[in-house]
N, C-alpha and C positions, 0 to 999 in steps of 0.2 A: 415030214411032210412038207415041213416047210425047208428043208435045206435042198434039193432039187428042183425047187421052186425058183430060191435065191440062183442056185447055181446055174440054173435056164436065163433068169434074167441076164443075171454077168454076160454073158455070151451072146446072146443079143446084145447087148451095148459093147460091149466089143467089136463084135460086127459090125456095129452098124457107124463103130467112129474111124473104121479100119482107111486109111489113106488108098483109094481109088489112082487111076491113073490118069491122067491129067486129056482130058479129049473133049470133044462140042457137049458129050453127053452124059458129062462125069456129075454137073449140078440136078440132076433128073436123077442121073441115080442114085443120089443120097439125096433128096427128099424121097422117092421113093423108099428108099431102106428106112427112115424114120418116121415114113408115117405107117408102114406096116408096123413098127417098135410099138410105135404109139399106139396101134391095131391089137394089138396083142397085150401088150401091158394090161387096157381097159379089159381085156375081154378073161383071163387067164391070169394077170400076173396080181393085178388090186383084190381080185375077190380073192383068192387062196393068204393072199397076207392080210387082209381083212380079218379078227378077231373078234369070234359074235359077243354081244353085248346081253347081259341076260339081266334082267332086275322083276325082280315080286311081279308079282299079281296087284292092281291098286286095292286098295281093301276098302268093299262100299259106305259109306256112311251110314250111321243109325243114329239119328236125337237122341239123348239122353232121356228118359221120359218127365214128364214134368209133375213138379215135384215141389206142393206149394206148403211150405213153412206159417204158422203160424206164430203170432209175434209170442216173445217170451210174456209172461208174467212177470207184472212188475215184482220188484223183490217186496215183500214182506217188512215195513215199517209202524218201527215201536211209535205209536200214538201218543204212549206216553212213559213220563221219567219220575216214580215216585220218592219223597223225603221222608225224612220223620213228621216235619214241619208243614209240609203240601207237596204239591206237585204240579209237574210241567203238563202242559195238553198241549197234540198239535193241532194245528186248523189250518183247511183249509186242502184240496187235492193238489196244487201245484201247475197243475193246465189252466183251469175256468178262474179258480179262487189260489193268490199269492200262500206258500205257506205260514204259517202264524202258528209261534209258543207261547202262551197263556199259563200265565200263572196263577191256583187255584192253590188255597191255603186251606188247612185242613180245620175244622170249626173247633171253638175253642171243646177243651175239657173241659168236665165239671171239676165242684172239688173234690181233692182228692177224698177217699169213703173215710167213716170214723176209725181210728185205731180198735182193734177185738177189745173187749176187758176178759 
């Protein structure tokens, strides 16, 4: 399909550029030939050479569903660290009252039990 169009276009260009006899109407004849070629190329040549460009149809935008996540639960904090002779207790919540570790000693143990007889 493109080959015959190209051949015709080249033939028209060569005819339009052919040297004419030198006489008084030569400039008018050349202008008429060039204008005829311009009309021909705009009406027939350019639409035949143009390649159609296809693009996929636009994708409609859909907003994602509104998902509201709650704040994650704070990690569990061990509020006591126990030793043999006492324990540390964590006071405060870290927001309204600062964290503070407090030492709590174990109560004294009584005397050892008497040995069995």
